[in-house]
N, C-alpha and C positions, 0 to 999 in steps of 0.2 A: 669506489664501492668495492667489497667483499667480495671475493668471487667464487666464496659459501652460495652465498644469498644474491647471487643476479638474479634474474629471471631469467627462468628458462623458456625455452620452446616447447612446452611440454604441451598436452592436450587442453589441461583445465587444473587451474592452482586456485585456491579458494582461500582469501587471505582474511585475516580476523583482525582488526583493532577496536581493542578494548578500552576502556577509560572507565571511573565511578561510578558514571552518570549512563554510560552510554556502550553498548554492541555494534560495532558493525562490520557486516558481511560481502566484502566482491567476492565473485566469482568472475575469473579470468583463464580467457583462453589465449592462445597465443598471443599474451600479452595484452589483449585487449581489452579490459571490461564489458564483461554481457549482464551481470545480472548485481545489485541492489540493495540491501536489507541496510534495515536500521530496528534498534530497538530500543527505547531511552526507558529506565525503573519507574520513570514516574508515572508511565502512563502501560504498563503489563496489563496485559486485561489478565480476568478471572478464569472467563470461558476457558472449558475443559477441565477445570480443576473438580476433583469430587472433596469431598468432606462427608463428614458424619455431621448430621446436623441433629435440632433438638425439635419438635413440633412446640413451635407458642402457641397458635389459636386455627381452630379448624371454623370454617366459613363456610357453612352448609349455604347460606341463601347464594351465595357468588361461588359451589364448588371448587373452593382455592384454600390453602393452606400457608400461614405465613412460618416458615422458618428459620432458624437461628441456625448461624454455623458461624456466627464470629464475625460478623461484620457489622459498620456503624449500625448499620437497617439488615431488619430480617430480611430474608428472600420469600420467595412468589414460589409456589408452586402449586397449579392446575390440576384439577383431576384426570385433565387428555394427555399429563404429564409423566402421570406416572403409570409403571409398565406393569403390571398387574389391567390394567384398560385397556392397554394400546390397541393389543388387538383381540379384546373378548366381543367387539359390535354391540348389539343391542343387550348382553347380557352384562354390561357393563355397572360394578357399579357405584353409588351414591360418594362422593369422600368422608361422611360422616361413619361408612363403613366398612374403611378402610385405615384413617388416620384418628386418633385420639391425643389431645395433648402430656407434653412432655415426653413421647413417644420419641425413640432414636431411630434412623434410620439412611441410606447411603443415598443420594444424593451428588450431580453433577451441575455444576452450572452452564446453561445453554443460553444466557441472555447477559450482555453485562447488564450493572446497574445504570440507571440513565437519571440524571437529575433528581426527582425525592423518587422514582422507585427503585425499588431493590432488587436484585440480581432475580433472575428466572432460573426454576430448576426442573429436572426431570430424573427420575428413578429409575429411569431403563440409560445405563453404563457402558459409556466406549472407550476405548483406549487407541489413538491411534499409533499402528507401526508406518516404514516406512515405505511400505508394500500393503498390510492388510490396515483393516479395523477389528478392533476385536469385543464383539458384543457375547460376555460372557453370558447375558442370561435365554441368549438367543442359541437357537440350535441348525439355523440352515446357514445358506453362501450365497450371498449376493455379491451383482454386480458394480460398480461404480457406470453411471446411463454416458460416461465418456468415452469409454471405452467399446467403438463400434465396430460392428460385422458379428452377426451372432455365430461364424465357426471362432470368431477367440475368445469369442464371452465364455461359450461352453467349455474349450480348451481349458483357460484358466482354470474353473469352477472343475475339473475334471482333476488336472494337475493340482490343485491343492486339494480338493480330496483325498487322490492318493495320497497326499503330504501328511494329513493329520493323522496317527494311531485310531484306532479302533477305540477306544475311551474316553479321549479325549472329550471332553465341555466347554460346548460354547459353540456359538458361531462366527461369521466373517464378511464382513466386508473387500473383496477386491480395490484398491485405489488405482486411479486413472496408474500407466503404465506406460513410459513414454520410451524406452528401450527393452529387447526383450529379455523376458525373464526362466531361470531356470528354477530347477526344484530344490538347488541349494537355498536360493533366494529365500524360498517360502519355507524353507528349513529353518532358518537363523530366526526369519520374524516371526516365525510364531516359538521359536524358544522365548526372543523377547519380549514378546506380550504374555508370556507364559509366566515370566518371571516378574515381571509388572504386577501381575492380576493378583499373585501370590503374594509381594510384596505387601502390595496395599489390605488383601484377605488379616493380613497379618495383622498390620498396622491401627486395625482397627478391632478387630477381639481386644486389643490391650488398650483402645481410645477411650477417651470419657468427652461427649459430647457436649461443647461444639466442638471441632476440631478437621483442620483438613489432614487427609489423606497423602494426596497423588494436585501434585502440580501440572500442570503442562510444562514442559522441558524450554526454558532460555533457548534465546538464539546459536548460541556456540553450543549448546550440543545437541541442537535441531538442524544443524548443518551436518552432525553426523548419522542423525537419524532418513531425512530427506534430500540433502543436497549427495553425497558421496556417493560415486557410479561407478564405473571401469575406466569410464577416463578422465576420474582425476588422479593427477604426479602427488601432490601432499596439500598440506592443510597448513599454513603460516598464523602463530596465533601468537601475537608482541606481549601481552600475560602470562608471565609464567603461572601464576595461579589458574587464569585461565587452560591454560594448558594440562595441569595437573591434572583436573578434575575430568578435563575430555578423553583425557590416557587412560584413567578410573571408566570412564561412563563405556569406552570405547572395547574395551579391554571385557568389559560384560556384557557388551550388547554389541557390540560390530568391531572384533575384533583384528578382522580384515582392513581396519582403517586406523589402526595403529604404527603400520610402518610409511606412511600417507603421513602424521603428523608430524609439525617440528613446530619447535619455539622457538622465534626472533627474537634475537637479542639485542642485536645494533641497536648504535646510537641516532640513526635517522630512522625517522618516522617510516614504519611501513609503508601506511597511503602515499606518502611522499616517493617514497624508491620507486614505488607500481605505477604513481601518477593519478592514484584514484581520486587527489584532493581535486588537479584540475579538470578530472572528469564526473566530480558530481557539479563541480561550479556551470561545467559546458550543459548538463543537465537539466539547470534552472534558468538556463537561456531559453528564451523563443526560438535564437535564428540555430542552426545547429549548418558549419562548413563540411561540403561534399571533400573530397581531396583533387576530384578534376575540376573546381574551380566555382561549382553549383551551390545551391544552399538550399535546406528546409525550413520553412517556419512552421514552429509547433503552437496551437494555440487552446491551452487548454481549458473550459467553460463549464458552468454546471451544468449541462444537457449534454455535451460533447467536446470530443476532442476534434481541431483541423491541422491538417498536414499540409503544408503547400509549397508542391517542388520546382523551385528557382534555376533554369543555368545561370544565372550570375554569369560572370568573367572566360565559362568552357563556351568555346570556339572553337575547339582543339580536332571534330574530324576532316571527312572525305565531301561530306554536305551535309544541311541542313540537321536532314531528315534522322542521319545516323549519328546528331549530335545527340537530340533533343532523346533515340534510343540509348544511348549508350548514358547519358545522364538519370532516365529512368532508373535504368537496371543498377546501376549504382544507389540511387537512392532508396529501392527494396527492402537493400543489405542495410542502409542506418535505420530507415525505420524500425523492422525486425528489431533491431536491436536498441533504440531509444524509446520504443514501446515496454522491454522489458526493465529496460535502466530506470525511466522514471513511474514504471509501473502505471501506466494509462490505462484506464477500463471503461469500459461504457460502451458510447458507439462514437465509432470514428470511422473520420472522412478523408481521405489520400486524393487533393488534387495531384494531378503525374502533368506536366507538360504536357499537351495535348499531341497525338501521335497518328498521322495520317492514315495507316496499314494496320490492317488486322490484323496481321502475322507480327507485330512489334507489339501489339495489344498482348494477342494473348501470351505473346515470352516471356513484358513485362508480368503480367499475372502469376505464369506460371512459376518466375524467376522468385517473384515475393512472398506464396504459399511456399514456396522449398523455403526460404525464409525463416519465417514465422513455426513451419514447424519447428524448428527449436523450441521454442517458446514450452514451461511447462502450465500453461494455463491455455482454460479452455476457448479457442478463439474460431470465427465463423467468417468466411471471407465471401460477400456476391465477386460480381463481376463487377467491367466499369459499366454503369449506368447511363442511362440516353445522355447526360450532360460532360460523360468523360471523366464521371468519378466513379472510383473506390469503395464501397460504402462496407465495413466490418464492425465487429461484435469484440472486444472482450472480457473477458469475467472477472469480476472487481474480487480481489479476493484481501488486498487490505489499501488502506489508503497512498496514492502517488508520492512517490518523494516530493513533488512540491509541496500538498499537506501538508505531511513529515514535517521539512525544514522551515517553508515561510505563512506568513500567513496575509492578510489582503492589506495593500498600504491605507494608511488610516488618511492619507494628503489626496486621492486620487480613489481610495474604497474600493480597489480594482476595478479600477474601470479600465487602470493600462493608462490616463495621459491626465493631466492638470489642465485648469481653465488657464488661458493665457496672461499675463498679467495687462493688457486692456484689456479685456470682458471682465476682470473683475474689478477697471477703474471704472464701468460702466453698471456694471448691476449697483455700484457705489453711489454712484452720481444721480440715480433711481430710486433707491436706498434714500437719500436726504434730500429727494423731492416730494416721499413719501410721507417721510419723519416730518416734515415742512407743512403739511395739511391737516396733519392731526395734531400736531403740539406749537406752541408759541415758545422755543427757543432762543438764546441767549447769542450762543455762538453752535455750532456743530465740530464734533471735534472728530477726524479719520484716524483709527489704529488699525492698521493692513504693514504688509512686509514690504523689506527695501525694497523689494521688483518696483510693488506698488504705486508707494509713497516719489520715487524715482519718476517714475510714467509723471504719475502726477506735476511731479515739478517739470517735466521735461514738454514731452509732445503733449502732454491733455492738461498744459497749463493756463491754456483757451481756454477749454472746456469748463476748470474749474472754476475760475475767474465771471465766466460765462451763471454757471449756475448759482456761485453767490451772491451777485447780482438780483436774481430773477425772484429767490428768496426771501433779496435784502436783509441776508443774515451775515456775517463773517465765516470761512470752514476753515478752522487748520487743522495740521495733520499730523502723526506722531508715530514714527516705526517702532514695530512689537517686534526686536531679534525673536521671537518664539513661534511666530506666526506659519505657515506654509504661506503658500502666495494666496491660496483662493480663500485665507482666513482675513477676518474684518469685522472689527466693528463702530455704529456709526455712537457717539455721543455725545448724547443732550447735555451742553454745558449753563 
């Protein structure tokens, strides 16, 4: 490993691995992966994109219109999503009084096209910056509901108001802020958003509908907008083209980030060098080992995620209570990190090892909340329930890592287990009896996997002979190499 690109013990490094089809981002702290983001070109969404659209049809009966924005299917605009009507209450106009066919208008996608349905649109434009969301048609300042405490909300609102020039047009929503924000941060964001809006307006004046005017940033540029903070030591990018795009963007919109931006030219893959590939593999496994010898079992289902803490081979301290306490404390850090890595959302149930003392339970809960505080996603944690479980919720912001990288196993269909060869043997025997009662075949042939046929030839050979005698017909067998253990067919000859 060259000295120049050895991982440093800085507070945070961001690694960006680029291929033509996919961009992966890993956020590292002290050499350990804390967060992973994967974006594939084939599945990049259009929510947030702004278009100059043309009205195809106005449907008074549905109070909606179909808008051509240059996609395969026309997009859908409902009267409630038209800005003029959003705050007008009882005086809202019907859609046929607002829109007419062939009219051009500025629209933003608020919902992806799904199946046969086109994208859903709004005429209320909002553009996200790092700290602020700009609302060019509004004139008020809102604060994200996720920022708690009236004093903090009022202070942020006053700081932003003071940062705005008197003649400034438009409103803002202050986004959730994890770390303290200073006036220069607000000024930089206001400048970034003003420039975006100005460029978008210029593009609209020279465009003919339908045309894309503004596209939500791809993941590499969102790193500069959303991920970089005061603790970021460097951003390593293994693609020269992406590095140059990021450098241009940073100079215009986030100049302080340029000093941290580096191109990684090494022959060894960047994610291999920092152990990220191994971390991704571990993040897809149900079992996560703890350094002390204990381990977690993480089960992700449709309804919720369960995390079970086990001591495993950890027996190290003076007495059993201290051993459990130490194991649970270590588990709090690892669980918090795994939630970020795997991007697990919704209801999460953590089953820590039972602790006898309230003091230990309180200390584990406090440590867990501290570990979760590093998460940028909104989290709500309840205390230990009467069953000794910690219940929590984590907001779903995007698909989990497993849903992005994996699909249900076609053999077990997501159960996580397959029927044993013996179970399949007995199913086949019952199937032959059913067929024999309905059809008078000359012979029955079993097509099945090697494991199942081997069992019929060995342990279950007597059962097969008894069945053949019972139905009075011969039964033959044939191995189908492409069949899974659960697949079989009974052929009537």
